[in-house]
Residue, then its C-alpha position, 0 to 999 in steps of 0.5 A: m455527678a452531684s447536682d445543686n438539687s441533690v446536694a440541697s436534699a443531702v444537707s439538713r438541719v438537725t438542731p439550730d446549731i447542727l447540720q447533717v451532710k450525707v456524703p456519698l459512698p461507692f458502697p451499699l451503705r450509699w452515704v455516711n453522715s457528717y455533722l457540722v456543729r456551729g459554735s462561737g469559735g467556728y464549726t466542728l466537723i465530725d467525720p468528713g467521709l471518704h475521699t472520692e471526687e463525688a464526695v469532694r464535689v458534694w462538700e463544695l456544694a454543701l458548704a456553699h449551700a450552707n454559706i460556710a467557708y472552709a476557714e470557718i471550720a475550726q476543728i475536725v473530730l473523728t469518731h473512729h478511723h474507718p475509711d468512710h469516716y476518716g478518708l477526707t480528713g487530710l484534705f479538709q485539714q489542708r483546706t481549713g488548717a484545723p486540728v484533727r482529733l481521733s482516739r490514740v488507738g484509732l490513730e495507731q490503726a490508721q497508721r497500721l492500715w495506710g502508713p509505711g508498709q501497710p503492715l495490717t494488710d499482710a496480717i489480714v491476708r494471713l488471717f484469712i488464709r488461716h481461716g480457709i478463704a478460697d483462692e479467688p477471693l484471696r486473689q482479690l483481697k490485697p488489691h482490694l485492701d490497697s485500693f483504700v490508700p487513695l481514698v484516705s490520702p492525704q493523711p492528717e496530723i492528729q491530736p489524740i483524744e483520751a477516753g473521758e476527755t471533755l471536748r468542745i463541739g461547737d458550743r457544746s460540752c461533750v464527753a468522749i466515751e470509748t465504745a469498743g467493738h465496731a472499731a478499735g478506739h471508737m469514741c461516742l461524743y455525749d452532750e449530757a446537758a442536751q442528752l444528745m449522743f454523736c454515736g458514730d457507728h457504735v449504735l445504728p438504726q435499722i442496720s447492724p454495725n459490723v464487728s470484725y476481728i482485726p489481728g493484733v487489736d482485740d482478742n474478743p471484739l464481739a465481747s467488747f462490743l456487747s459490753s460497751l453496748a450495755d454500758i452506753a444504753a445506761y446514758p439518757v439520750q433524747l437524740a442520737l446522731p449516727g454515722h449511717r441512716e437518720p438521727f433517732r430517739a430510741f437509743a437505749e432500746r436500739a442498743r439492747e436490740l443489737i445485743r439480741h441480734h448478736d445473741e441470735r447470730l451466735e446461736r445460729m453459728r453455734v448450731a451450724l458448727l455442729t458440723p465442723m468447718t472453717c470460718y470461711e465455710l461458716c461465713i458462706a453458710i450464714f451470709s452468702a457464697k456470692l458476696p463481692i470481695h468488699q462485703l465478703r471481707f466484712a462478713l468473714s471478719e465478723t464471722i471470725a469475731h463470733v467464732f472467737y467469742l464462742l471459742q473463748s466462752g467454751q462453746v466451740t473447739e478449735e483444731e488444725g487440719d491441712g494448715k487451716l483452723i477448723y471449729r466445731s460446737s462443743v455444746m448441744s444446747g443453746f446458751 
C-alpha cells in the first residue's frame, strides 16, 4: 500500500506547469510516467496508467499532495493505447467528466483488444501457434491476455486525434506526430515553442521500446519504427518527457542509438537463422527459455517483428513444416 511519503517521492515538478507522477505497475517496468500539465482552463492529464488498486491509491494521494481536484482535470490525452498508459482512463473520465483524446488507430486497437468478443486475443493465439510456441506457454497465453480486461475497465469514450492536429496541452500548443512501431497509432506531442516532446514510449532512455508484430495492424512494424525514429530525430528537442524512466535531453542521440540497437539485433537474428528454426525457437535463443508469460509475449512478438523485417528485405526465407513456419537466413554476410 502506498504511503504519503512514497507518493511525495513519486510526484515531481518537471517545469513550472508540468507535474510528473510515477504510477506503479505490477510489471518489471515498475512505473509509468503520467503528466499533469496546468493551463488557464484546467489540467491536461497525459497517460494516467494501469487500473490497479495501488495505482488508484497513488493517484488519490498524488492529487491531494499537489492540491488538485478531479474537477480541475479538463482533458485526458493518451500517447497510445497500451494498457499501462490507457487503463485508468475510463475511471478518470468518470471522476472528471473530461474528454479523452487518442489516435483513431489506437481507438480501433483498444476495441479489438478489450471490446466485444476481444477478437485480437484469438488472433494473437493463432499467430503464436503458427510460429511454434510451446504447449505450456500456449496454455497460459489466453488467460494472460484476458487478465488485462479489468485493468483497462471501465472503457472511456474517446474523441480521436488526427496526425498533424494541434492540441492545447495546458496552455501549450502541441502538434500530434504519428510515430508508428511501438504501438499502432502512437502519437508524440511536440511543443515547438519550448522544444519539448511528450514522447510516450516511442523514444525511451536506458531501455528499448518493445516493437511487436500484431495481426492485422502493420505488416512490418520494425520498418515503421525505424523510419519514424529517423523522422522524429530531426525535431529540435531541449527536453523529452517519456512514458518510462526519467525526463532526458539527448533526444536525437537516443533515437539514433535505438536505430543502431535494432540493426545489431537484426544481424544477431540473421546469423542465428543460419540454422533454420521457428520464431519461438529464435526467441528462446535470443532472449531466454525462462521468461514468464508476460515477458515471453513481448519477446516473441518482437522476434516475429524482426523476422518479418528480415523476410521482407530478402535476408531470410520462410517455409512451412508440421504446420509451423520455419525461417532460415538466405544471405551469408551482414547487411
